[in-house]
C-alpha positions as CSV (number, residue, x, y, z in Angstrom):
1,X,0.0,0.0,0.0
2,X,2.9,2.4,0.8
3,X,4.3,2.0,-2.7
4,X,0.9,2.7,-4.3
5,X,0.3,5.8,-2.0
6,X,3.8,7.1,-2.9
7,X,3.0,6.8,-6.6
8,X,-0.5,8.4,-6.2
9,X,0.4,11.2,-3.8
10,X,4.0,11.8,-5.1
11,X,5.1,14.5,-7.6
12,X,2.9,14.0,-10.6
13,X,5.3,15.9,-12.8
14,X,7.5,12.7,-12.9
15,X,4.9,11.2,-15.2
16,X,6.5,13.0,-18.1
17,X,9.3,10.5,-18.2
18,X,7.0,7.5,-18.4
19,X,6.8,8.0,-22.1
20,X,5.8,4.9,-23.9
21,X,6.9,2.5,-21.0
22,X,4.8,-0.6,-20.7
23,X,2.6,0.0,-17.5
24,X,1.1,-3.5,-17.6
25,X,3.1,-4.8,-14.6
26,X,2.6,-1.7,-12.5
27,X,-1.2,-1.6,-13.2
28,X,-1.6,-5.3,-12.6
29,X,-2.4,-6.3,-16.2
30,X,0.9,-7.9,-17.1
31,X,2.5,-11.2,-16.1
32,X,4.0,-9.8,-13.0
33,X,0.7,-8.3,-11.6
34,X,-1.4,-9.5,-8.7
35,X,-3.4,-12.7,-9.0
36,X,-7.2,-12.5,-9.5
37,X,-9.3,-12.5,-6.3
38,X,-11.3,-15.7,-5.4
39,X,-14.6,-13.9,-6.2
40,X,-13.4,-13.5,-9.7
41,X,-13.4,-9.7,-9.6
42,X,-9.8,-9.5,-10.5
43,X,-7.1,-7.1,-9.2
44,X,-8.0,-3.4,-8.8
45,X,-5.8,-2.4,-11.7
46,X,-7.4,-4.8,-14.1
47,X,-10.8,-3.4,-13.2
48,X,-9.6,0.2,-13.5
49,X,-8.9,-0.3,-17.1
50,X,-12.6,-1.1,-17.6
51,X,-13.6,2.1,-15.7
52,X,-11.8,4.3,-18.1
53,X,-14.7,4.9,-20.5
54,X,-16.5,7.8,-22.1
55,X,-19.5,7.5,-19.8
56,X,-17.5,8.6,-16.7
57,X,-18.1,12.2,-15.5
58,X,-15.5,14.8,-16.7
59,X,-13.5,14.8,-13.5
60,X,-10.4,16.3,-15.2
61,X,-8.8,17.7,-18.3
62,X,-5.4,18.1,-19.9
63,X,-4.5,21.7,-20.8
64,X,-2.6,22.6,-24.0
65,X,0.6,22.9,-22.0
66,X,0.1,19.2,-20.7
67,X,-1.0,20.1,-17.2
68,X,-3.5,17.7,-15.9
69,X,-6.3,19.2,-13.8
70,X,-8.8,17.6,-11.4
71,X,-12.2,19.2,-11.1
72,X,-13.6,19.4,-7.6
73,X,-16.4,21.2,-5.9
74,X,-13.9,23.9,-5.0
75,X,-12.6,24.3,-8.5
76,X,-9.8,22.8,-10.5
77,X,-6.5,21.5,-9.0
78,X,-3.4,20.6,-11.0
79,X,-2.5,17.0,-10.2
80,X,0.3,16.4,-12.8
81,X,1.6,16.8,-16.3
82,X,1.3,14.7,-19.4
83,X,3.3,15.0,-22.5
84,X,3.8,11.4,-23.5
85,X,0.7,11.0,-25.6
86,X,-2.8,12.3,-26.3
87,X,-4.8,14.1,-23.7
88,X,-7.2,11.1,-23.6
89,X,-4.4,8.8,-22.7
90,X,-3.2,11.1,-20.0
91,X,-6.7,11.3,-18.4
92,X,-7.0,7.5,-18.7
93,X,-3.6,7.2,-16.8
94,X,-4.7,9.4,-14.0
95,X,-8.1,7.7,-13.8
96,X,-6.3,4.4,-13.3
97,X,-4.5,6.0,-10.5
98,X,-7.9,6.9,-9.0
99,X,-9.1,3.4,-9.4
100,X,-6.1,2.1,-7.5
101,X,-6.9,4.5,-4.7
102,X,-10.6,3.5,-4.8
103,X,-9.4,-0.2,-4.5
104,X,-7.5,0.7,-1.3
105,X,-10.7,2.3,0.1
106,X,-12.7,-0.8,-0.8
107,X,-10.1,-3.0,0.9
108,X,-10.5,-1.0,4.1
109,X,-14.3,-1.3,3.8
110,X,-14.0,-5.1,3.5
111,X,-11.6,-5.4,6.4
112,X,-14.3,-3.8,8.6
113,X,-16.5,-6.9,8.0
114,X,-13.8,-9.3,9.2
115,X,-14.1,-10.3,12.9
116,X,-11.0,-10.0,15.0
117,X,-9.4,-7.2,12.9
118,X,-8.1,-4.2,15.0
119,X,-10.3,-1.2,14.1
120,X,-7.5,1.1,15.2
121,X,-5.3,-0.1,12.3
122,X,-8.1,0.4,9.8
123,X,-8.8,3.8,11.2
124,X,-5.1,4.8,10.9
125,X,-5.0,3.7,7.2
126,X,-8.3,5.5,6.4
127,X,-7.0,8.6,8.1
128,X,-3.8,8.6,6.1
129,X,-5.7,8.1,2.9
130,X,-8.2,10.9,3.8
131,X,-5.4,13.3,4.7
132,X,-3.7,12.6,1.4
133,X,-6.7,13.1,-0.8
134,X,-6.2,16.9,-1.3
135,X,-2.7,16.2,-2.8
136,X,-3.6,12.9,-4.6
137,X,-2.4,12.9,-8.2
138,X,-5.6,11.2,-9.5
139,X,-8.6,12.1,-11.7
140,X,-12.0,10.9,-10.4
141,X,-14.7,11.5,-7.8
142,X,-12.4,12.4,-4.9
143,X,-15.3,13.8,-2.9
144,X,-16.9,10.3,-3.0
145,X,-13.7,8.7,-1.8
146,X,-13.6,11.2,1.0
147,X,-17.1,10.4,2.0
148,X,-16.4,6.7,2.0
149,X,-13.2,7.2,4.1
150,X,-15.2,9.3,6.5
151,X,-17.8,6.5,6.7
152,X,-14.9,4.0,7.4
153,X,-13.5,6.1,10.2
154,X,-17.0,6.5,11.7
155,X,-17.5,2.8,11.5
156,X,-14.2,2.2,13.2
157,X,-15.3,4.5,16.0
158,X,-18.5,2.5,16.4
159,X,-16.5,-0.8,16.2
160,X,-14.1,0.5,18.9
161,X,-17.0,1.5,21.1
162,X,-18.5,-2.0,20.6
163,X,-15.2,-3.6,21.4
164,X,-14.7,-1.4,24.4
165,X,-18.2,-2.4,25.6
166,X,-17.4,-6.1,25.0
167,X,-14.1,-5.7,26.8
168,X,-15.9,-4.0,29.7
169,X,-18.4,-6.8,29.7
170,X,-15.7,-9.4,29.9
171,X,-13.9,-7.5,32.6
172,X,-17.2,-7.2,34.5
173,X,-17.7,-11.0,34.2
174,X,-14.2,-11.6,35.3
175,X,-14.6,-9.3,38.3
176,X,-17.9,-10.9,39.2
177,X,-16.3,-14.4,39.0
178,X,-13.4,-13.3,41.2
179,X,-15.8,-11.6,43.6
180,X,-17.8,-14.8,43.9
181,X,-14.6,-16.6,44.8
182,X,-13.9,-13.9,47.4
183,X,-17.4,-14.3,48.9
184,X,-16.9,-18.0,49.1
185,X,-13.5,-17.6,50.7
186,X,-14.9,-15.2,53.3
187,X,-17.7,-17.7,54.1
188,X,-15.2,-20.5,54.5
189,X,-13.4,-18.7,57.4
190,X,-16.2,-20.0,59.7
191,X,-15.9,-23.6,58.5
192,X,-14.7,-26.4,60.8
193,X,-14.1,-28.9,58.0
194,X,-10.4,-28.3,58.3
195,X,-9.0,-30.7,55.6
196,X,-11.7,-30.1,52.9
197,X,-11.7,-26.3,53.5
198,X,-7.8,-26.1,53.2
199,X,-8.1,-28.0,49.9
200,X,-10.8,-25.5,48.7
201,X,-8.7,-22.5,49.6
202,X,-5.9,-23.9,47.4
203,X,-8.4,-24.5,44.6
204,X,-9.8,-21.0,45.0
205,X,-6.3,-19.5,44.6
206,X,-5.8,-21.5,41.3
207,X,-9.2,-20.5,40.0
208,X,-8.6,-16.9,40.9
209,X,-5.3,-16.7,39.1
210,X,-6.8,-18.4,36.0
211,X,-9.3,-15.6,35.6
212,X,-7.7,-12.8,33.5
213,X,-8.6,-9.4,32.1
214,X,-9.1,-7.6,35.4
215,X,-7.1,-4.5,36.1
216,X,-4.2,-4.8,38.5
217,X,-5.6,-2.5,41.2
218,X,-9.0,-4.3,41.4
219,X,-7.3,-7.7,41.1
220,X,-4.9,-6.9,44.0
221,X,-7.7,-5.7,46.2
222,X,-9.8,-8.8,45.6
223,X,-6.8,-11.1,46.2
224,X,-6.1,-9.3,49.5
225,X,-9.6,-10.2,50.7
226,X,-9.0,-13.9,49.8
227,X,-5.6,-13.8,51.6
228,X,-7.2,-12.3,54.7
229,X,-10.0,-14.9,54.7
230,X,-7.4,-17.7,54.3
231,X,-5.3,-16.3,57.1
232,X,-8.3,-16.1,59.4
233,X,-9.2,-19.7,58.7
234,X,-5.6,-20.8,59.2
235,X,-5.6,-19.0,62.6
236,X,-8.8,-20.8,63.7
237,X,-7.5,-24.1,62.4
238,X,-4.2,-23.7,64.3
239,X,-6.0,-22.7,67.5
240,X,-8.3,-25.7,67.1
241,X,-5.5,-28.2,66.7
242,X,-3.6,-26.7,69.6
243,X,-6.7,-27.1,71.8
244,X,-7.2,-30.6,70.5
245,X,-3.6,-31.5,71.4
246,X,-4.2,-30.3,74.9
247,X,-7.4,-32.2,75.2
248,X,-5.8,-35.4,73.8
249,X,-3.0,-35.1,76.4
250,X,-5.5,-34.8,79.2
251,X,-7.5,-37.7,77.8
252,X,-4.4,-39.9,77.7
253,X,-3.6,-39.1,81.4
254,X,-7.2,-39.9,82.5
255,X,-7.3,-43.1,80.5
256,X,-3.9,-44.2,81.9
257,X,-5.4,-43.8,85.4
258,X,-8.5,-45.8,84.4
259,X,-6.2,-48.6,83.0
260,X,-4.2,-48.7,86.2
261,X,-7.4,-49.3,88.2
262,X,-8.7,-51.8,85.7
263,X,-5.5,-53.8,86.0
264,X,-5.7,-53.8,89.8
265,X,-9.2,-55.2,89.7
266,X,-8.5,-58.0,87.2
267,X,-7.5,-60.5,90.0
268,X,-10.6,-59.7,92.1
269,X,-13.0,-62.6,93.0
270,X,-15.7,-60.2,94.3
271,X,-17.7,-60.7,91.2
272,X,-20.7,-58.5,91.7
273,X,-19.1,-55.2,92.9
274,X,-16.1,-55.6,90.6
275,X,-18.4,-56.1,87.6
276,X,-20.3,-52.9,88.6
277,X,-17.0,-51.0,88.9
278,X,-15.9,-52.1,85.5
279,X,-19.1,-50.8,84.1
280,X,-18.4,-47.5,85.8
281,X,-14.9,-47.4,84.4
282,X,-16.3,-47.9,80.9
283,X,-18.5,-44.9,81.4
284,X,-15.5,-42.9,82.6
285,X,-13.5,-44.0,79.6
286,X,-16.2,-42.8,77.2
287,X,-16.4,-39.4,78.9
288,X,-12.6,-39.0,79.0
289,X,-12.5,-38.1,75.3
290,X,-10.1,-39.3,72.6
291,X,-6.3,-39.2,72.5
292,X,-4.4,-39.3,69.3
293,X,-5.6,-42.3,67.2
294,X,-2.6,-44.5,67.5
295,X,-2.2,-43.7,71.2
296,X,-6.0,-44.2,71.8
297,X,-5.9,-47.6,70.1
298,X,-3.0,-48.8,72.3
299,X,-4.7,-47.5,75.5
300,X,-8.0,-49.3,74.6
301,X,-6.2,-52.5,74.0
302,X,-4.6,-52.4,77.4
303,X,-8.0,-51.5,79.1
304,X,-9.7,-54.4,77.3
305,X,-7.0,-56.8,78.3
306,X,-7.5,-56.0,82.0
307,X,-11.3,-56.3,81.6
308,X,-11.0,-59.6,79.7
309,X,-8.8,-61.1,82.3
310,X,-11.4,-60.4,85.0
311,X,-14.4,-61.4,83.0
312,X,-12.8,-64.6,81.7
313,X,-12.2,-65.7,85.3
314,X,-15.8,-64.7,86.3
315,X,-17.2,-66.5,83.3
316,X,-15.3,-69.7,84.1
317,X,-16.7,-69.6,87.7
318,X,-20.2,-68.8,86.4
319,X,-20.0,-71.7,83.9
320,X,-19.1,-74.1,86.7
321,X,-21.9,-72.8,88.9
322,X,-24.3,-72.9,85.9
323,X,-23.5,-76.6,85.4
324,X,-24.3,-77.2,89.1
325,X,-27.5,-75.3,88.8
326,X,-28.5,-77.3,85.7
327,X,-27.9,-80.5,87.6
328,X,-30.1,-79.2,90.5
329,X,-32.8,-78.4,87.9
330,X,-32.7,-81.9,86.5
331,X,-33.1,-83.4,90.1
332,X,-36.0,-81.1,90.9
333,X,-37.7,-81.9,87.6
334,X,-37.5,-85.6,88.7
335,X,-39.1,-84.8,92.0
336,X,-41.7,-82.8,90.2
337,X,-42.6,-85.8,88.1
338,X,-42.7,-87.9,91.3
339,X,-45.1,-85.4,92.9
340,X,-47.3,-85.2,89.8
341,X,-47.9,-89.0,90.1
342,X,-49.3,-88.8,93.6
343,X,-53.0,-90.0,93.8
344,X,-55.4,-87.4,95.3
345,X,-57.8,-90.3,96.1
346,X,-55.3,-91.7,98.6
347,X,-54.9,-88.3,100.1
348,X,-53.4,-89.3,103.4
349,X,-50.6,-91.3,101.9
350,X,-50.1,-88.8,99.1
351,X,-49.7,-85.9,101.5
352,X,-47.1,-87.8,103.5
353,X,-45.2,-88.5,100.3
354,X,-45.6,-84.8,99.2
355,X,-44.1,-83.6,102.5
356,X,-41.2,-86.0,102.0
357,X,-40.7,-84.7,98.4
358,X,-40.7,-81.1,99.7
359,X,-37.8,-81.9,102.1
360,X,-35.7,-83.4,99.4
361,X,-36.6,-80.4,97.1
362,X,-35.3,-77.9,99.6
363,X,-32.1,-79.9,100.2
364,X,-31.2,-79.8,96.5
365,X,-30.5,-76.1,96.5
366,X,-30.5,-73.4,93.8
367,X,-31.5,-73.8,90.1
368,X,-31.0,-71.4,87.2
369,X,-32.8,-68.2,87.7
370,X,-34.9,-68.4,84.6
371,X,-36.6,-71.7,85.7
372,X,-36.9,-71.3,89.5
373,X,-40.3,-69.7,89.5
374,X,-41.8,-72.2,87.0
375,X,-40.6,-75.2,89.1
376,X,-41.8,-73.7,92.4
377,X,-45.3,-72.9,90.9
378,X,-45.7,-76.5,89.6
379,X,-44.8,-78.1,92.9
380,X,-47.0,-75.7,94.9
381,X,-49.9,-76.4,92.5
382,X,-49.6,-80.2,93.3
383,X,-49.6,-79.5,97.0
384,X,-52.7,-77.2,96.7
385,X,-54.6,-80.0,94.9
386,X,-53.7,-82.6,97.5
387,X,-54.8,-80.2,100.4
388,X,-58.0,-79.5,98.6
389,X,-58.7,-83.2,98.3
390,X,-58.0,-83.7,102.0
391,X,-60.3,-80.8,102.9
392,X,-63.0,-82.2,100.7
393,X,-62.6,-85.7,102.3
394,X,-63.1,-84.3,105.8
395,X,-66.1,-82.3,104.7
396,X,-67.6,-85.3,103.0
397,X,-67.0,-87.4,106.2
398,X,-68.9,-84.8,108.3
399,X,-71.7,-84.9,105.8
400,X,-71.8,-88.6,105.7
401,X,-72.1,-88.8,109.5
402,X,-75.4,-86.7,109.6
403,X,-78.5,-88.9,110.7
404,X,-80.9,-86.8,108.6
405,X,-78.7,-87.3,105.5
406,X,-78.2,-90.9,106.2
407,X,-82.0,-91.6,106.5
408,X,-82.6,-89.4,103.4
409,X,-80.1,-91.4,101.4
410,X,-81.7,-94.7,102.6
411,X,-85.1,-93.4,101.6
412,X,-83.9,-92.4,98.2
413,X,-82.3,-95.9,97.7
414,X,-85.6,-97.6,98.6
415,X,-87.5,-95.3,96.1
416,X,-84.9,-96.1,93.4
417,X,-85.5,-99.9,94.0
418,X,-89.3,-99.4,94.0
419,X,-89.1,-97.4,90.7
420,X,-87.1,-100.1,89.0
421,X,-89.6,-102.8,90.2
422,X,-92.6,-100.7,89.0
423,X,-90.9,-100.1,85.6
424,X,-90.2,-103.8,85.2
425,X,-93.9,-104.6,86.0
426,X,-95.2,-101.8,83.8
427,X,-97.2,-100.2,86.6
428,X,-97.6,-96.7,85.1
429,X,-99.3,-95.0,88.0
430,X,-96.8,-96.3,90.5
431,X,-93.9,-95.2,88.2
432,X,-95.3,-91.6,88.1
433,X,-95.8,-91.4,91.9
434,X,-92.4,-92.9,92.7
435,X,-90.5,-90.6,90.2
436,X,-92.2,-87.6,91.8
437,X,-91.3,-88.7,95.3
438,X,-87.7,-89.6,94.2
439,X,-87.2,-86.2,92.6
440,X,-88.4,-84.4,95.7
441,X,-86.1,-86.3,98.0
442,X,-83.1,-86.0,95.7
443,X,-83.7,-82.2,95.8
444,X,-83.8,-82.3,99.6
445,X,-80.5,-84.2,99.6
446,X,-78.8,-81.8,97.3
447,X,-79.9,-78.9,99.4
448,X,-78.8,-80.6,102.6
449,X,-75.3,-81.5,101.2
450,X,-74.9,-77.9,99.9
451,X,-75.8,-76.4,103.3
452,X,-73.5,-78.9,105.1
């Protein structure tokens, strides 16, 4: 572009020496010219040759002394000199120069439509072209080119405004993202999830640095807030673990004392009170808190070993006692079967046998706790039945010894004999009378027995 501008805006009087030189290479029509564009429009110089025609406005003229003038709205301006040919050839030459300049303007217009192109560069090129138009050695509608260049510069201003807005938007998004990380960091200062929060603070730092496009002052201010939040969290974490170390040290001392007492009790044979004390020691162990994990595991193993030594001895003794209790249970179950076989009809003999069984029962001793009540209830039930049978026997004896009842039973027996005889002989009237008398006396007997 610089070469073309120098040729267009340079001293036009140098064109006198061009003479009959072949301009095909310089104008893009010869073998050394630029290649055609992909859209088939061809290079600007090739198209400029087509534009040199008689239907173009009379933008210039060549005077009799060879001076070439450009007509503008402000009047004519000398743009060069032509003595190498006819005036028409001179005008055509300066028109081609105009077409080259118009091609540069078109190129700038097209660059405006390409995304990612810096509008400042386009504006600078348009400004240089616009400032050079008053001295351009061309023949053509220079005012139209000026208007197009003004439009290009206006468009670049708009594009710069849009890009600035886009940059501002991206900066705002970046600032918002960083402020979100700052807010999260400040909220994390109150967290007690020490490991997870420490990891998150490291991740927040990485994410913060990965966000770009924020001015240094804003970026530094936001980072200072994250650093302050991280320092506050670190201070709390350090204080927490310092307090935890103190608590663990105290827990270890308390558990050492518990272990010492547990070891001293492991040889005890006072089963009940010692078992209760071990339960109390377990409660104290739980309330003592935790020491460091490896230390706490070792302390617990020692405490359990002392407990196991005592309870193993107690369980062995209990197992031996349980075997004796089971044997006693079997012996009492045998006595229970013997008592169950006693005959209530022979109540006197059965009661003597029952009292003998009771004496043997008491001599056997204890049985397992879960069966003692059941066995005692069964034996008592048998005794109750025998005593009830004995009481009934005495009551019946007293009833049987009553003269009235004895005579009543004898009368009923006679009536029953008489009824059988009447039935066998078929004496209906006697049957009816005897049945009525028998029913009456039976009712008297039942009432007398009930009252007795």
